[in-house]
N, C-alpha and C positions, 0 to 999 in steps of 0.2 A: 223962470218955468211957467208952463201954461197950465190953467185949468182944464181937466177933461171934461169933454161933453158928455151929458148925461146918458147918450146912446153909445158912447165908447165903453167897451167892456173887455176886460181881460180874464180868463178863468184858468187856472191850473188845477186838474183833477188827477190824483194819483189812483187810477182803476186797476190796479193791479192785482187787489183782491175782491174787486165787485163781481158779483154774479149775474148782473145784468145792468142795462143803463138805457136811459132815454134821455135824449137831449132836443129840446124844442127851442127852434130859433125863430126870427122873423121871415117869412116867406118872401117870393119874388113879387108878389102881387099884394095889394092891400087888403088887409085884414086875413091874409092867410100864413100859415106856418109851414116851416120844414123840420120833418122830425127824422132823428138819426136814433136807431136802438138795436140792442143784441141781447144776447143772453148766451152764456158760457159757464157749465158748470151748476145749472139747475134747468129745468125743462122750460121750454116756452108757455107750457100751460101753467106751470107754476109763477113763472114770470107774470103772466098777465093776472093771475090771482092776487099776486101782492101790489100791483099796479093798479087794480080794482078798490083794493083796501086803501089806498093812497087816496083815490078818486074820493072816496067816501069822507076821507078826512079832510081834506079840501073843501068839499061842500059843507060839512060839519062845521068847519071853521068860518067859512064864508054866510054861514047863517041860513043853508038852503035846508 
């Protein structure tokens, strides 16, 4: 058995009850990201509000 490399990941998500999602992956160029997102069952405006709340929590946890 080989030890997985740190950059090797596998994720399984059951999103059957998710109202919205955001997936952030490394981009194709250095320092960039690729973003996949969607909302179903809630408005995009409501999803954006929730994401801003999450961003505020991330910043608070980072000490900003």
